N, C-alpha and C positions, 0 to 999 in steps of 0.2 A: 650390481650387475656382475655377471660372470663373464670373464674375458681372458682369451689368450693374448699373445701379443707378436706383432710384426707380420703375420701371414697376409693381412689385408692390405699391406703396403703402407700403413700407418701403425703407429704403436699399438693403438686400440682401434677396432673397426668402428665402433660407435662415433669416433671423431669425425667420420664422413658426414654423420648427421647432425653434428654441432652439439652432441649430447655431453653434458659435463656431469658426470655421476657423482653421488655423495660418497659411495661405497663400491669398490670393485674388488672382486675376489678372483684371484689367478691360481691356476694349478697346471694345466696341460703345457708341457714344454718348458716349464719355468727352470727346471733343473736338468733339462735334457736326459731324462731317464732316471734321475735321482728324485724320489718323491718329496716334492716341495710344494707348499700351498702358501699363498700370500694374500694379504689383504691390503688395499690402499685406501686410505681415508682422506677425504677432501680436508684441505687445510682450515676451513671454516669449522670444523667439528673439533671442539677442544678435547683432546685424550685426558683421561685421569688414571691414577694408579690402579691397575688390575684390569682395565678396560680391554687390553689386548692380550688377555690370557689365550693360550693355545692348547690343543691336544695334538697337534702336528710336530711338536718338537722345538723347531726354531734354533736347532744347535749350529754350531759354527760351520760344519760341513755343508749342511743345507743352505746355509747363507752363501758360502763360497761357490757352490755349485750355481745358485741362481745368479750371482754376480758375474760368474764366468760366462754364462749364456748371454747376459746383457752386453758384456765386453765383446764377444764375438760378433753379435749382432751389429754393434756399432762398428767395429774394426773392419768387418768384411762388408759393410754396407748392405746388410741383407734385407732391409726393408725397401731400399730401392731396388734391389734384385727381384723382390716379390712384386713390386709395381710393374717393372719392365718385363719380366717373363709371364707375369698374368696377363698383361695386355696382349703379348705376342701369342699365348695360348688361345685367349678369347677370340682374338682375330681370326685365327687358324681354324678353330672349332666352328666358327660360324659358316665357313666355307663348305661343310659337309651337309648335303642335302637331308640326310636321315636325322640330323639333330634338329630338333625343333625350337629350341631355346637355350641360350648360353647366358648365364648371369653370374655376378660375382664382382669382387674387387680384390686386386692383387691375386695371390694364389688361393683365395677362398672361392672356388669356382664350382659351379653346378651346371649340368646340361641334361636336357630332357630328350629321351628317346621314345619311339612308338613302342607298343606293347610287343610288337612282332621281334623287337631287338632285345628282349628281356634277358637273353643268355649272354649279352656282351659283356658284362662284368666278369662273369665266370670264364668267358673265353680270354679276357684280358689277363686274368690271373693265372689261369692253368696253361695257356699256350704261350703268353709273352711275359708272365711273371710280374705284372704289374697290378698293385693292390689299389682299389679304389673303394670309396665308401659309397652309400646310397641313401636316398630319401624316398619314401614310397609316394607314389606308385612307380614312377620311371625315371627318377632323377639320379644321374651318376654325379657322385662329389669326388673331385680330386684332393688327394691328401699329401702333396709334396713337401719335402723339406724346404725350408727358407733358403738353403744353399743349393737349390736346384740349378743346374746348369742349362743352357740352350741345348746342348747335345742330349741331356737326359729328357728335357722337355719334347725333343723331336722324336724320341724312342716311343712315347705314347702316341704321337701323332702318326708314326709309321705303323704301329699296331692297329690304330683305329682305321686307317686306310685299308689295311689287310682284311680285318674282320668286317668292316662296312662294304668292302668291294665283294667279298665273298657271299655276304648276304644278300646283296642286290643281285648279283650275276647268278643266272641259273646254272 
């Protein structure tokens, strides 16, 4: 299973489904910009010499970067932050009439818009400097940092209010 960690409000998103993976590969965010890849192997799988060879390096600097990220996630309680702000965002996003569906866990959030609002992502980026992701045909994916603050979360909501009001009002 490929996974990041923390963004869903649990260490791994698949924990919400009670899935216990035998093998988990991790890359995104693991070294906070430092190129690190990791593999977690279930304790029931007995390793042998040479089993865990890598082409990614595994040098001390990569290990230090990955451990530093984990320490910050723990010390700053960022998984709790992801749950709290994710719930806040999802509740607020559900109040917009133009948004047809809001789904996700923690800060892994997507919401659907009608085709008539296809320019919203571009407007958020160029008018408000807010970068979002997308999933075709009409889902906006939010991509915040685990260290997102409520004030920063409100910036998106304010921009959405402006853009959705301008779109609806003649």
